[in-house]
TORRO-382775 format. One record per residue: z, x, y of N, C-alpha, C in turn; residue number from 1. Coordinates in steps of 0.2 Angstrom, whole numbers. Layout:
# TORRO-382775
@npz = Z | npx = X | npy = Y | capz = Z | capx = X | capy = Y | cpz = Z | cpx = X | cpy = Y | n = NUM
...
This chain:
# TORRO-382775
@npz = 64 | npx = 98 | npy = -143 | capz = 68 | capx = 99 | capy = -137 | cpz = 65 | cpx = 105 | cpy = -132 | n = 1
@npz = 61 | npx = 110 | npy = -136 | capz = 58 | capx = 115 | capy = -132 | cpz = 52 | cpx = 112 | cpy = -127 | n = 2
@npz = 49 | npx = 107 | npy = -130 | capz = 43 | capx = 104 | capy = -127 | cpz = 46 | cpx = 100 | cpy = -121 | n = 3
@npz = 51 | npx = 97 | npy = -122 | capz = 54 | capx = 93 | capy = -116 | cpz = 56 | cpx = 98 | cpy = -110 | n = 4
@npz = 59 | npx = 103 | npy = -112 | capz = 61 | capx = 108 | capy = -107 | cpz = 55 | cpx = 111 | cpy = -103 | n = 5
@npz = 50 | npx = 113 | npy = -107 | capz = 44 | capx = 115 | capy = -104 | cpz = 41 | cpx = 110 | cpy = -99 | n = 6
@npz = 40 | npx = 104 | npy = -102 | capz = 38 | capx = 98 | capy = -98 | cpz = 42 | cpx = 97 | cpy = -91 | n = 7
@npz = 48 | npx = 97 | npy = -92 | capz = 53 | capx = 96 | capy = -86 | cpz = 52 | cpx = 102 | cpy = -81 | n = 8
@npz = 51 | npx = 108 | npy = -83 | capz = 49 | capx = 113 | capy = -78 | cpz = 43 | cpx = 112 | cpy = -75 | n = 9
@npz = 38 | npx = 110 | npy = -78 | capz = 31 | capx = 109 | capy = -75 | cpz = 31 | cpx = 103 | cpy = -71 | n = 10
@npz = 34 | npx = 98 | npy = -73 | capz = 35 | capx = 92 | capy = -68 | cpz = 39 | cpx = 93 | cpy = -62 | n = 11
@npz = 44 | npx = 97 | npy = -62 | capz = 48 | capx = 99 | capy = -57 | cpz = 44 | cpx = 103 | cpy = -52 | n = 12
@npz = 40 | npx = 108 | npy = -54 | capz = 36 | capx = 112 | capy = -50 | cpz = 31 | cpx = 108 | cpy = -46 | n = 13
@npz = 28 | npx = 103 | npy = -50 | capz = 23 | capx = 98 | capy = -47 | cpz = 26 | cpx = 94 | cpy = -42 | n = 14
@npz = 32 | npx = 92 | npy = -43 | capz = 36 | capx = 87 | capy = -38 | cpz = 37 | cpx = 91 | cpy = -32 | n = 15
@npz = 39 | npx = 98 | npy = -32 | capz = 40 | capx = 102 | capy = -27 | cpz = 34 | cpx = 103 | cpy = -22 | n = 16
@npz = 28 | npx = 103 | npy = -25 | capz = 22 | capx = 104 | capy = -22 | cpz = 20 | cpx = 98 | cpy = -18 | n = 17
@npz = 24 | npx = 92 | npy = -19 | capz = 23 | capx = 86 | capy = -16 | cpz = 16 | cpx = 83 | cpy = -16 | n = 18
@npz = 13 | npx = 84 | npy = -22 | capz = 6 | capx = 81 | capy = -23 | cpz = 7 | cpx = 74 | cpy = -26 | n = 19
@npz = 3 | npx = 70 | npy = -24 | capz = 2 | capx = 63 | capy = -26 | cpz = -5 | cpx = 63 | cpy = -29 | n = 20
@npz = -5 | npx = 63 | npy = -36 | capz = -11 | capx = 64 | capy = -40 | cpz = -15 | cpx = 57 | cpy = -39 | n = 21
@npz = -11 | npx = 51 | npy = -38 | capz = -14 | capx = 45 | capy = -39 | cpz = -16 | cpx = 42 | cpy = -32 | n = 22
@npz = -15 | npx = 45 | npy = -27 | capz = -17 | capx = 42 | capy = -20 | cpz = -24 | cpx = 39 | cpy = -20 | n = 23
@npz = -29 | npx = 42 | npy = -22 | capz = -36 | capx = 39 | capy = -22 | cpz = -36 | cpx = 32 | cpy = -26 | n = 24
@npz = -32 | npx = 32 | npy = -31 | capz = -32 | capx = 25 | capy = -35 | cpz = -27 | cpx = 20 | cpy = -32 | n = 25
@npz = -21 | npx = 23 | npy = -29 | capz = -16 | capx = 18 | capy = -26 | cpz = -18 | cpx = 15 | cpy = -20 | n = 26
@npz = -23 | npx = 18 | npy = -17 | capz = -25 | capx = 15 | capy = -10 | cpz = -33 | cpx = 14 | cpy = -10 | n = 27
@npz = -37 | npx = 19 | npy = -9 | capz = -44 | capx = 19 | capy = -8 | cpz = -48 | cpx = 14 | cpy = -12 | n = 28
@npz = -46 | npx = 14 | npy = -19 | capz = -50 | capx = 10 | capy = -23 | cpz = -49 | cpx = 3 | cpy = -23 | n = 29
@npz = -43 | npx = 1 | npy = -20 | capz = -41 | capx = -6 | capy = -19 | cpz = -38 | cpx = -8 | cpy = -12 | n = 30
@npz = -40 | npx = -4 | npy = -7 | capz = -37 | capx = -5 | capy = -1 | cpz = -38 | cpx = -12 | cpy = 2 | n = 31
@npz = -43 | npx = -16 | npy = 0 | capz = -44 | capx = -22 | capy = 3 | cpz = -39 | cpx = -27 | cpy = 1 | n = 32
@npz = -35 | npx = -25 | npy = -4 | capz = -30 | capx = -30 | capy = -7 | cpz = -23 | cpx = -29 | cpy = -3 | n = 33
@npz = -22 | npx = -24 | npy = 0 | capz = -16 | capx = -23 | capy = 3 | cpz = -16 | cpx = -27 | cpy = 10 | n = 34
@npz = -10 | npx = -31 | npy = 10 | capz = -9 | capx = -35 | capy = 16 | cpz = -6 | cpx = -31 | cpy = 22 | n = 35
@npz = -5 | npx = -34 | npy = 28 | capz = -3 | capx = -31 | capy = 34 | cpz = 4 | cpx = -28 | cpy = 33 | n = 36
@npz = 9 | npx = -32 | npy = 29 | capz = 16 | capx = -31 | capy = 28 | cpz = 17 | cpx = -30 | cpy = 21 | n = 37
@npz = 19 | npx = -24 | npy = 19 | capz = 20 | capx = -22 | capy = 12 | cpz = 27 | cpx = -20 | cpy = 10 | n = 38
@npz = 29 | npx = -22 | npy = 4 | capz = 35 | capx = -19 | capy = 2 | cpz = 34 | cpx = -15 | cpy = -4 | n = 39
@npz = 36 | npx = -8 | npy = -3 | capz = 35 | capx = -3 | capy = -9 | cpz = 42 | cpx = -3 | cpy = -13 | n = 40
@npz = 41 | npx = -6 | npy = -19 | capz = 47 | capx = -7 | capy = -23 | cpz = 47 | cpx = -1 | cpy = -28 | n = 41
@npz = 53 | npx = 3 | npy = -28 | capz = 53 | capx = 9 | capy = -32 | cpz = 49 | cpx = 14 | cpy = -28 | n = 42
@npz = 51 | npx = 15 | npy = -22 | capz = 47 | capx = 19 | capy = -18 | cpz = 48 | cpx = 27 | cpy = -19 | n = 43
@npz = 53 | npx = 29 | npy = -23 | capz = 53 | capx = 36 | capy = -25 | cpz = 54 | cpx = 41 | cpy = -19 | n = 44
@npz = 49 | npx = 45 | npy = -19 | capz = 49 | capx = 50 | capy = -14 | cpz = 47 | cpx = 47 | cpy = -7 | n = 45
@npz = 44 | npx = 42 | npy = -7 | capz = 42 | capx = 38 | capy = 0 | cpz = 35 | cpx = 41 | cpy = 2 | n = 46
@npz = 32 | npx = 45 | npy = -1 | capz = 26 | capx = 48 | capy = 1 | cpz = 20 | cpx = 42 | cpy = 1 | n = 47
@npz = 20 | npx = 38 | npy = -3 | capz = 15 | capx = 32 | capy = -3 | cpz = 17 | cpx = 28 | cpy = 2 | n = 48
@npz = 23 | npx = 26 | npy = 4 | capz = 25 | capx = 22 | capy = 9 | cpz = 23 | cpx = 25 | cpy = 16 | n = 49
@npz = 24 | npx = 31 | npy = 16 | capz = 22 | capx = 35 | capy = 23 | cpz = 14 | cpx = 34 | cpy = 23 | n = 50
@npz = 10 | npx = 35 | npy = 18 | capz = 3 | capx = 35 | capy = 18 | cpz = 1 | cpx = 28 | cpy = 20 | n = 51
@npz = 4 | npx = 23 | npy = 17 | capz = 2 | capx = 16 | capy = 19 | cpz = 3 | cpx = 15 | cpy = 27 | n = 52
@npz = 9 | npx = 17 | npy = 29 | capz = 10 | capx = 17 | capy = 36 | cpz = 5 | cpx = 20 | cpy = 41 | n = 53
@npz = 3 | npx = 26 | npy = 38 | capz = -2 | capx = 30 | capy = 42 | cpz = -9 | cpx = 26 | cpy = 42 | n = 54
@npz = -10 | npx = 22 | npy = 37 | capz = -16 | capx = 18 | capy = 36 | cpz = -16 | cpx = 12 | cpy = 40 | n = 55
@npz = -10 | npx = 11 | npy = 44 | capz = -9 | capx = 5 | capy = 48 | cpz = -5 | cpx = -1 | cpy = 45 | n = 56
@npz = -2 | npx = 0 | npy = 40 | capz = 2 | capx = -6 | capy = 37 | cpz = 9 | cpx = -5 | cpy = 39 | n = 57
@npz = 12 | npx = -11 | npy = 40 | capz = 20 | capx = -11 | capy = 41 | cpz = 22 | cpx = -11 | cpy = 34 | n = 58
@npz = 27 | npx = -6 | npy = 33 | capz = 30 | capx = -5 | capy = 26 | cpz = 38 | cpx = -5 | cpy = 26 | n = 59
@npz = 40 | npx = -8 | npy = 21 | capz = 48 | capx = -7 | capy = 19 | cpz = 48 | cpx = -4 | cpy = 12 | n = 60
@npz = 52 | npx = 1 | npy = 12 | capz = 53 | capx = 4 | capy = 5 | cpz = 60 | cpx = 3 | cpy = 2 | n = 61
@npz = 60 | npx = 1 | npy = -4 | capz = 66 | capx = 0 | capy = -8 | cpz = 66 | cpx = 4 | cpy = -14 | n = 62
@npz = 72 | npx = 6 | npy = -17 | capz = 73 | capx = 9 | capy = -23 | cpz = 80 | cpx = 8 | cpy = -25 | n = 63
@npz = 81 | npx = 10 | npy = -32 | capz = 88 | capx = 10 | capy = -34 | cpz = 92 | cpx = 16 | cpy = -32 | n = 64
@npz = 89 | npx = 21 | npy = -30 | capz = 92 | capx = 27 | capy = -27 | cpz = 88 | cpx = 30 | cpy = -21 | n = 65
@npz = 91 | npx = 33 | npy = -17 | capz = 87 | capx = 36 | capy = -11 | cpz = 85 | cpx = 43 | cpy = -13 | n = 66
@npz = 79 | npx = 44 | npy = -15 | capz = 76 | capx = 50 | capy = -16 | cpz = 70 | cpx = 52 | cpy = -11 | n = 67
@npz = 70 | npx = 48 | npy = -5 | capz = 65 | capx = 49 | capy = -1 | cpz = 65 | cpx = 56 | cpy = 2 | n = 68
@npz = 59 | npx = 59 | npy = 3 | capz = 57 | capx = 65 | capy = 6 | cpz = 54 | cpx = 65 | cpy = 12 | n = 69
@npz = 53 | npx = 59 | npy = 15 | capz = 49 | capx = 57 | capy = 21 | cpz = 54 | cpx = 54 | cpy = 26 | n = 70
@npz = 51 | npx = 53 | npy = 32 | capz = 55 | capx = 51 | capy = 38 | cpz = 55 | cpx = 43 | cpy = 38 | n = 71
@npz = 55 | npx = 40 | npy = 33 | capz = 56 | capx = 32 | capy = 32 | cpz = 62 | cpx = 30 | cpy = 29 | n = 72
@npz = 65 | npx = 25 | npy = 31 | capz = 71 | capx = 22 | capy = 28 | cpz = 70 | cpx = 19 | cpy = 22 | n = 73
@npz = 74 | npx = 21 | npy = 17 | capz = 74 | capx = 17 | capy = 10 | cpz = 80 | cpx = 13 | cpy = 10 | n = 74
@npz = 79 | npx = 7 | npy = 8 | capz = 84 | capx = 2 | capy = 7 | cpz = 86 | cpx = 3 | cpy = -1 | n = 75
@npz = 92 | npx = 4 | npy = -2 | capz = 94 | capx = 5 | capy = -9 | cpz = 96 | cpx = -2 | cpy = -11 | n = 76
@npz = 94 | npx = -4 | npy = -17 | capz = 96 | capx = -11 | capy = -20 | cpz = 97 | cpx = -10 | cpy = -28 | n = 77
@npz = 100 | npx = -15 | npy = -31 | capz = 103 | capx = -15 | capy = -37 | cpz = 97 | cpx = -15 | cpy = -43 | n = 78
@npz = 91 | npx = -15 | npy = -41 | capz = 86 | capx = -16 | capy = -46 | cpz = 84 | cpx = -23 | cpy = -49 | n = 79
@npz = 88 | npx = -27 | npy = -47 | capz = 87 | capx = -34 | capy = -49 | cpz = 86 | cpx = -39 | cpy = -43 | n = 80
@npz = 90 | npx = -40 | npy = -38 | capz = 89 | capx = -44 | capy = -33 | cpz = 86 | cpx = -40 | cpy = -27 | n = 81
@npz = 80 | npx = -42 | npy = -25 | capz = 77 | capx = -39 | capy = -19 | cpz = 80 | cpx = -42 | cpy = -12 | n = 82
@npz = 83 | npx = -38 | npy = -8 | capz = 87 | capx = -40 | capy = -3 | cpz = 83 | cpx = -43 | cpy = 4 | n = 83
@npz = 78 | npx = -47 | npy = 2 | capz = 74 | capx = -49 | capy = 8 | cpz = 72 | cpx = -57 | cpy = 6 | n = 84
@npz = 70 | npx = -60 | npy = 12 | capz = 69 | capx = -67 | capy = 11 | cpz = 63 | cpx = -69 | cpy = 7 | n = 85
@npz = 62 | npx = -76 | npy = 6 | capz = 56 | capx = -78 | capy = 2 | cpz = 50 | cpx = -77 | cpy = 6 | n = 86
@npz = 45 | npx = -75 | npy = 2 | capz = 38 | capx = -75 | capy = 5 | cpz = 38 | cpx = -71 | cpy = 12 | n = 87
@npz = 42 | npx = -65 | npy = 12 | capz = 42 | capx = -61 | capy = 18 | cpz = 36 | cpx = -56 | cpy = 18 | n = 88
@npz = 34 | npx = -54 | npy = 13 | capz = 29 | capx = -48 | capy = 13 | cpz = 22 | cpx = -51 | cpy = 10 | n = 89
@npz = 17 | npx = -48 | npy = 13 | capz = 10 | capx = -50 | capy = 11 | cpz = 9 | cpx = -47 | cpy = 4 | n = 90
@npz = 11 | npx = -41 | npy = 3 | capz = 10 | capx = -38 | capy = -3 | cpz = 16 | cpx = -34 | cpy = -5 | n = 91
@npz = 17 | npx = -35 | npy = -12 | capz = 23 | capx = -30 | capy = -15 | cpz = 19 | cpx = -25 | cpy = -19 | n = 92
@npz = 22 | npx = -19 | npy = -19 | capz = 19 | capx = -14 | capy = -23 | cpz = 24 | cpx = -11 | cpy = -28 | n = 93
@npz = 22 | npx = -10 | npy = -34 | capz = 26 | capx = -7 | capy = -39 | cpz = 22 | cpx = -1 | cpy = -42 | n = 94
@npz = 22 | npx = 5 | npy = -40 | capz = 18 | capx = 10 | capy = -43 | cpz = 22 | cpx = 14 | cpy = -48 | n = 95
@npz = 21 | npx = 13 | npy = -54 | capz = 24 | capx = 16 | capy = -60 | cpz = 31 | cpx = 16 | cpy = -60 | n = 96
@npz = 33 | npx = 9 | npy = -59 | capz = 41 | capx = 8 | capy = -58 | cpz = 43 | cpx = 4 | cpy = -64 | n = 97
@npz = 39 | npx = -1 | npy = -66 | capz = 42 | capx = -6 | capy = -71 | cpz = 45 | cpx = -3 | cpy = -78 | n = 98
@npz = 41 | npx = 3 | npy = -80 | capz = 44 | capx = 6 | capy = -86 | cpz = 50 | cpx = 9 | cpy = -85 | n = 99
@npz = 53 | npx = 10 | npy = -79 | capz = 59 | capx = 13 | capy = -78 | cpz = 65 | cpx = 7 | cpy = -77 | n = 100
@npz = 63 | npx = 1 | npy = -78 | capz = 69 | capx = -4 | capy = -78 | cpz = 70 | cpx = -8 | cpy = -84 | n = 101
@npz = 76 | npx = -10 | npy = -86 | capz = 77 | capx = -14 | capy = -92 | cpz = 76 | cpx = -21 | cpy = -90 | n = 102
@npz = 76 | npx = -23 | npy = -84 | capz = 75 | capx = -30 | capy = -82 | cpz = 68 | cpx = -31 | cpy = -79 | n = 103
@npz = 63 | npx = -30 | npy = -82 | capz = 56 | capx = -31 | capy = -80 | cpz = 55 | cpx = -38 | cpy = -78 | n = 104
@npz = 56 | npx = -43 | npy = -82 | capz = 55 | capx = -50 | capy = -81 | cpz = 58 | cpx = -52 | cpy = -74 | n = 105
@npz = 65 | npx = -50 | npy = -74 | capz = 69 | capx = -52 | capy = -68 | cpz = 66 | cpx = -49 | cpy = -61 | n = 106
@npz = 64 | npx = -43 | npy = -62 | capz = 62 | capx = -39 | capy = -56 | cpz = 55 | cpx = -42 | cpy = -54 | n = 107
@npz = 51 | npx = -44 | npy = -59 | capz = 44 | capx = -47 | capy = -57 | cpz = 45 | cpx = -54 | cpy = -54 | n = 108
@npz = 50 | npx = -58 | npy = -56 | capz = 51 | capx = -64 | capy = -53 | cpz = 54 | cpx = -63 | cpy = -46 | n = 109
@npz = 57 | npx = -58 | npy = -45 | capz = 60 | capx = -57 | capy = -38 | cpz = 54 | cpx = -55 | cpy = -33 | n = 110
@npz = 49 | npx = -51 | npy = -36 | capz = 43 | capx = -49 | capy = -32 | cpz = 39 | cpx = -55 | cpy = -30 | n = 111
@npz = 38 | npx = -60 | npy = -35 | capz = 35 | capx = -66 | capy = -34 | cpz = 38 | cpx = -70 | cpy = -28 | n = 112
@npz = 45 | npx = -70 | npy = -28 | capz = 49 | capx = -73 | capy = -23 | cpz = 48 | cpx = -71 | cpy = -16 | n = 113
@npz = 48 | npx = -64 | npy = -15 | capz = 47 | capx = -61 | capy = -9 | cpz = 40 | cpx = -60 | cpy = -6 | n = 114
@npz = 35 | npx = -62 | npy = -10 | capz = 28 | capx = -60 | capy = -9 | cpz = 24 | cpx = -66 | cpy = -7 | n = 115
@npz = 20 | npx = -66 | npy = -2 | capz = 15 | capx = -71 | capy = 0 | cpz = 9 | cpx = -71 | cpy = -4 | n = 116
@npz = 6 | npx = -66 | npy = -5 | capz = -1 | capx = -66 | capy = -7 | cpz = -2 | cpx = -62 | cpy = -14 | n = 117
@npz = -1 | npx = -55 | npy = -14 | capz = -3 | capx = -51 | capy = -19 | cpz = 3 | cpx = -46 | cpy = -21 | n = 118
@npz = 3 | npx = -45 | npy = -28 | capz = 7 | capx = -39 | capy = -31 | cpz = 3 | cpx = -34 | cpy = -34 | n = 119
@npz = 4 | npx = -28 | npy = -32 | capz = 0 | capx = -23 | capy = -35 | cpz = 4 | cpx = -18 | cpy = -39 | n = 120
@npz = 3 | npx = -18 | npy = -46 | capz = 7 | capx = -14 | capy = -51 | cpz = 3 | cpx = -9 | cpy = -54 | n = 121
@npz = 5 | npx = -3 | npy = -53 | capz = 3 | capx = 3 | capy = -57 | cpz = 7 | cpx = 4 | cpy = -63 | n = 122
@npz = 5 | npx = 5 | npy = -69 | capz = 9 | capx = 6 | capy = -75 | cpz = 6 | cpx = 10 | cpy = -80 | n = 123
@npz = 10 | npx = 14 | npy = -84 | capz = 8 | capx = 17 | capy = -90 | cpz = 7 | cpx = 12 | cpy = -95 | n = 124
@npz = 2 | npx = 13 | npy = -99 | capz = 0 | capx = 8 | capy = -104 | cpz = 0 | cpx = 11 | cpy = -111 | n = 125
@npz = 4 | npx = 9 | npy = -115 | capz = 6 | capx = 12 | capy = -121 | cpz = 1 | cpx = 9 | cpy = -127 | n = 126
@npz = -5 | npx = 12 | npy = -127 | capz = -10 | capx = 10 | capy = -132 | cpz = -11 | cpx = 14 | cpy = -139 | n = 127
@npz = -7 | npx = 19 | npy = -139 | capz = -7 | capx = 23 | capy = -145 | cpz = -1 | cpx = 27 | cpy = -147 | n = 128
@npz = 0 | npx = 30 | npy = -152 | capz = 6 | capx = 33 | capy = -154 | cpz = 7 | cpx = 39 | cpy = -149 | n = 129
@npz = 2 | npx = 43 | npy = -147 | capz = 3 | capx = 48 | capy = -143 | cpz = 6 | cpx = 46 | cpy = -136 | n = 130
@npz = 3 | npx = 40 | npy = -133 | capz = 6 | capx = 37 | capy = -127 | cpz = 13 | cpx = 36 | cpy = -128 | n = 131
@npz = 15 | npx = 33 | npy = -133 | capz = 22 | capx = 32 | capy = -134 | cpz = 27 | cpx = 38 | cpy = -135 | n = 132
@npz = 24 | npx = 43 | npy = -138 | capz = 28 | capx = 49 | capy = -138 | cpz = 28 | cpx = 52 | cpy = -131 | n = 133
@npz = 23 | npx = 53 | npy = -127 | capz = 23 | capx = 55 | capy = -121 | cpz = 27 | cpx = 51 | cpy = -116 | n = 134
@npz = 27 | npx = 44 | npy = -117 | capz = 31 | capx = 40 | capy = -113 | cpz = 38 | cpx = 41 | cpy = -114 | n = 135
@npz = 41 | npx = 43 | npy = -120 | capz = 48 | capx = 44 | capy = -121 | cpz = 50 | cpx = 51 | cpy = -119 | n = 136
@npz = 45 | npx = 56 | npy = -119 | capz = 46 | capx = 62 | capy = -116 | cpz = 47 | cpx = 61 | cpy = -108 | n = 137
@npz = 42 | npx = 57 | npy = -105 | capz = 43 | capx = 56 | capy = -98 | cpz = 49 | cpx = 53 | cpy = -96 | n = 138
@npz = 52 | npx = 48 | npy = -100 | capz = 58 | capx = 45 | capy = -98 | cpz = 64 | cpx = 50 | cpy = -99 | n = 139
@npz = 63 | npx = 55 | npy = -103 | capz = 68 | capx = 60 | capy = -104 | cpz = 69 | cpx = 65 | cpy = -99 | n = 140
@npz = 63 | npx = 66 | npy = -95 | capz = 63 | capx = 71 | capy = -90 | cpz = 63 | cpx = 68 | cpy = -83 | n = 141
@npz = 63 | npx = 61 | npy = -83 | capz = 63 | capx = 57 | capy = -76 | cpz = 69 | cpx = 58 | cpy = -72 | n = 142
@npz = 69 | npx = 58 | npy = -66 | capz = 75 | capx = 58 | capy = -62 | cpz = 77 | cpx = 51 | cpy = -60 | n = 143
@npz = 73 | npx = 46 | npy = -62 | capz = 75 | capx = 39 | capy = -62 | cpz = 77 | cpx = 36 | cpy = -68 | n = 144
@npz = 78 | npx = 30 | npy = -68 | capz = 81 | capx = 26 | capy = -74 | cpz = 77 | cpx = 28 | cpy = -81 | n = 145
@npz = 80 | npx = 27 | npy = -86 | capz = 77 | capx = 29 | capy = -93 | cpz = 77 | cpx = 22 | cpy = -97 | n = 146
@npz = 73 | npx = 17 | npy = -95 | capz = 73 | capx = 11 | capy = -99 | cpz = 70 | cpx = 12 | cpy = -106 | n = 147
@npz = 72 | npx = 9 | npy = -111 | capz = 69 | capx = 9 | capy = -118 | cpz = 65 | cpx = 3 | cpy = -118 | n = 148
@npz = 65 | npx = -2 | npy = -114 | capz = 61 | capx = -8 | capy = -115 | cpz = 55 | cpx = -9 | cpy = -110 | n = 149
@npz = 54 | npx = -4 | npy = -105 | capz = 50 | capx = -5 | capy = -100 | cpz = 42 | cpx = -4 | cpy = -101 | n = 150
@npz = 41 | npx = 0 | npy = -106 | capz = 34 | capx = 1 | capy = -108 | cpz = 30 | cpx = -5 | cpy = -111 | n = 151
@npz = 24 | npx = -5 | npy = -110 | capz = 20 | capx = -11 | capy = -113 | cpz = 13 | cpx = -9 | cpy = -114 | n = 152
@npz = 9 | npx = -13 | npy = -118 | capz = 2 | capx = -12 | capy = -119 | cpz = -1 | cpx = -15 | cpy = -114 | n = 153
@npz = -8 | npx = -15 | npy = -113 | capz = -12 | capx = -18 | capy = -108 | cpz = -11 | cpx = -26 | cpy = -109 | n = 154
@npz = -12 | npx = -28 | npy = -115 | capz = -11 | capx = -35 | capy = -117 | cpz = -4 | cpx = -37 | cpy = -115 | n = 155
@npz = 1 | npx = -33 | npy = -117 | capz = 8 | capx = -35 | capy = -115 | cpz = 9 | cpx = -36 | cpy = -108 | n = 156
@npz = 6 | npx = -32 | npy = -104 | capz = 7 | capx = -32 | capy = -96 | cpz = 4 | cpx = -39 | cpy = -94 | n = 157
@npz = -3 | npx = -40 | npy = -96 | capz = -6 | capx = -46 | capy = -94 | cpz = -3 | cpx = -52 | cpy = -96 | n = 158
@npz = 0 | npx = -52 | npy = -102 | capz = 4 | capx = -58 | capy = -104 | cpz = 10 | cpx = -59 | cpy = -100 | n = 159
@npz = 13 | npx = -54 | npy = -98 | capz = 19 | capx = -55 | capy = -93 | cpz = 17 | cpx = -57 | cpy = -87 | n = 160
@npz = 11 | npx = -55 | npy = -84 | capz = 9 | capx = -57 | capy = -78 | cpz = 7 | cpx = -65 | cpy = -78 | n = 161
@npz = 4 | npx = -67 | npy = -83 | capz = 2 | capx = -74 | capy = -84 | cpz = 8 | cpx = -78 | cpy = -85 | n = 162
@npz = 13 | npx = -76 | npy = -88 | capz = 20 | capx = -80 | capy = -89 | cpz = 23 | cpx = -81 | cpy = -82 | n = 163
@npz = 21 | npx = -77 | npy = -77 | capz = 24 | capx = -77 | capy = -70 | cpz = 19 | cpx = -80 | cpy = -65 | n = 164
@npz = 14 | npx = -84 | npy = -68 | capz = 9 | capx = -87 | capy = -64 | cpz = 5 | cpx = -82 | cpy = -59 | n = 165
@npz = 4 | npx = -76 | npy = -62 | capz = 0 | capx = -72 | capy = -58 | cpz = -7 | cpx = -71 | cpy = -60 | n = 166
@npz = -12 | npx = -72 | npy = -56 | capz = -19 | capx = -71 | capy = -58 | cpz = -21 | cpx = -64 | cpy = -57 | n = 167
@npz = -24 | npx = -61 | npy = -62 | capz = -27 | capx = -55 | capy = -62 | cpz = -33 | cpx = -55 | cpy = -58 | n = 168
@npz = -33 | npx = -51 | npy = -53 | capz = -39 | capx = -51 | capy = -49 | cpz = -44 | cpx = -44 | cpy = -50 | n = 169
@npz = -40 | npx = -39 | npy = -52 | capz = -44 | capx = -33 | capy = -53 | cpz = -39 | cpx = -28 | cpy = -57 | n = 170
@npz = -42 | npx = -24 | npy = -61 | capz = -39 | capx = -19 | capy = -65 | cpz = -43 | cpx = -12 | cpy = -64 | n = 171
@npz = -39 | npx = -7 | npy = -62 | capz = -42 | capx = 0 | capy = -61 | cpz = -39 | cpx = 4 | cpy = -67 | n = 172
@npz = -43 | npx = 7 | npy = -71 | capz = -41 | capx = 12 | capy = -76 | cpz = -41 | cpx = 19 | cpy = -73 | n = 173
@npz = -35 | npx = 22 | npy = -74 | capz = -34 | capx = 29 | capy = -72 | cpz = -36 | cpx = 33 | cpy = -78 | n = 174
@npz = -40 | npx = 38 | npy = -77 | capz = -42 | capx = 42 | capy = -83 | cpz = -36 | cpx = 47 | cpy = -85 | n = 175
@npz = -36 | npx = 48 | npy = -91 | capz = -30 | capx = 52 | capy = -94 | cpz = -31 | cpx = 59 | cpy = -91 | n = 176
@npz = -37 | npx = 61 | npy = -89 | capz = -38 | capx = 68 | capy = -87 | cpz = -35 | cpx = 69 | cpy = -80 | n = 177
@npz = -34 | npx = 63 | npy = -76 | capz = -32 | capx = 63 | capy = -69 | cpz = -25 | cpx = 67 | cpy = -68 | n = 178
@npz = -21 | npx = 67 | npy = -73 | capz = -14 | capx = 70 | capy = -73 | cpz = -13 | cpx = 73 | cpy = -80 | n = 179
@npz = -16 | npx = 79 | npy = -81 | capz = -16 | capx = 82 | capy = -88 | cpz = -9 | cpx = 84 | cpy = -91 | n = 180
@npz = -4 | npx = 84 | npy = -86 | capz = 2 | capx = 86 | capy = -89 | cpz = 5 | cpx = 80 | cpy = -92 | n = 181
@npz = 3 | npx = 74 | npy = -91 | capz = 6 | capx = 68 | capy = -93 | cpz = 0 | cpx = 63 | cpy = -95 | n = 182
@npz = -4 | npx = 64 | npy = -100 | capz = -11 | capx = 61 | capy = -101 | cpz = -10 | cpx = 54 | cpy = -104 | n = 183
@npz = -6 | npx = 50 | npy = -102 | capz = -6 | capx = 43 | capy = -105 | cpz = -11 | cpx = 39 | cpy = -102 | n = 184
@npz = -12 | npx = 33 | npy = -105 | capz = -17 | capx = 28 | capy = -102 | cpz = -13 | cpx = 25 | cpy = -96 | n = 185
@npz = -16 | npx = 24 | npy = -90 | capz = -13 | capx = 21 | capy = -84 | cpz = -18 | cpx = 16 | cpy = -81 | n = 186
@npz = -15 | npx = 11 | npy = -79 | capz = -19 | capx = 6 | capy = -75 | cpz = -15 | cpx = 3 | cpy = -69 | n = 187
@npz = -20 | npx = 1 | npy = -64 | capz = -17 | capx = -3 | capy = -59 | cpz = -19 | cpx = -10 | cpy = -59 | n = 188
@npz = -15 | npx = -15 | npy = -59 | capz = -16 | capx = -22 | capy = -59 | cpz = -16 | cpx = -25 | cpy = -52 | n = 189
@npz = -21 | npx = -28 | npy = -49 | capz = -20 | capx = -32 | capy = -43 | cpz = -19 | cpx = -39 | cpy = -45 | n = 190
@npz = -14 | npx = -42 | npy = -43 | capz = -12 | capx = -49 | capy = -45 | cpz = -11 | cpx = -53 | cpy = -39 | n = 191
@npz = -13 | npx = -59 | npy = -40 | capz = -13 | capx = -64 | capy = -34 | cpz = -8 | cpx = -70 | cpy = -36 | n = 192
@npz = -3 | npx = -71 | npy = -32 | capz = 2 | capx = -76 | capy = -33 | cpz = -2 | cpx = -83 | cpy = -33 | n = 193
@npz = -1 | npx = -87 | npy = -38 | capz = -4 | capx = -94 | capy = -38 | cpz = 0 | cpx = -99 | cpy = -35 | n = 194
């Protein structure tokens, strides 16, 4: 309990600093995969949506709650049905979102429905006992949903993508040292719709 309280204080201080530790991974390392019109699903604070807009992309942001800290509109949705038409976006982006939902499969199917070309997913990857412990602490300190079924192994994520006819184009591994407060294994998957 003490560890959770300490971690919550540290995470809240970092959130207030408005630092996005993964921006180099979320954009520059895979920028050629982002299409002109992007849907940021689970946009959270909105900082990444704003960055994408600054880089010349058209962006729509959606989340289950509006916690935006930027001057972009967030569409609130139920976490299941994405309120946009079929094949409306070049790219859908879910950066560290799926582990916060109990309906991963349904949400992924909706992403496929609204996306023309690619889906980019950043996720925590539970590869060892320590990852699972830290993941549970993270969910306990998160201001978003606290799913018990959202975490997966790398193999589990890749199987889920395959089951949804998504072709894995590239995987970026994020070093555990990149965010030492929460040093779990993380990956970004670039997927193409078949």
